[in-house]
N, C-alpha and C positions, 0 to 999 in steps of 0.2 A: 439604943444608940450604938452604932458601930464604932469600934476603936479605930483611931486613925492609923493607917499603915505607916510603918517606919520607913523613911527614905534615906538613901545613902548617896554620897557625892564621890565622884572620881575626878580629881583635878586634872585639867588638860595641861600637859607640859607646854610652856611657852615655845613657840616656833612650830607647833603642829599645823600642817597645811589646812586651810579652810575647807578644802574639798573633803578631807577626812572627817572633819567635824560635821559637815553637811551629810556625809554618808551615814555616820552614826545616828544622827537625828532622824534620817529617813528610814533606817532599817531597825531601829530599836526604840522601845517605849521609854525614852528618857527626855528630859528637857535640859536645855543649856541655861545655867544660872551663873551669876557673878558672885565670887567669894573673895572677901579680903583675906589676904594671907601674909603673915609676917615673914620676912626673909631673915635668914641668919647665916650669911656667908660674906666673905670679903669685906668691903667697906659699906655694905648695905645692912649690917646687923641692926635689927629692930625696925627697919623700914617696912612699910606695908604696901603691897601691890594688889590690885584687883585682878584675880585670875578667873578663868572660865572653868566650869565644872559640869559634868553630866550628872543629873540627879534622877534617881529612879529606885525601883525595888532592888534589894541586894542581889538576887540572882541575875537580874538584867544588867546591873552595873558590873558584875563580875564577867559576864559575857562581853560587854563593851570593852573592859580592860584587856581581855585576851585578844579580841579583834584589833583594837587600837595598837597594842604593842606589836602584834604580828605585822600590821601595815607599816608601822614606823620602822621596823627592822628591814622590811622590803625597801622602804623609801631611802634609808641611809646605806643600803647595799650590804647589809650584814649577812 
């Protein structure tokens, strides 16, 4: 029996344009999953929100992170 491969999640920051999410799914071997995440800032301390995440193998998720952050920098004009 093969050992199950460990998968990693990269949380998608709120406000990321849908087009970028679609591009990642089309170009990388990841799936989009929902993850409950506790918030700890301002008046939302302890609140939980359901965030999106990209799930995949570690090396692929690291590539997605590099790609997504570069695209976000372009998007905000940095």
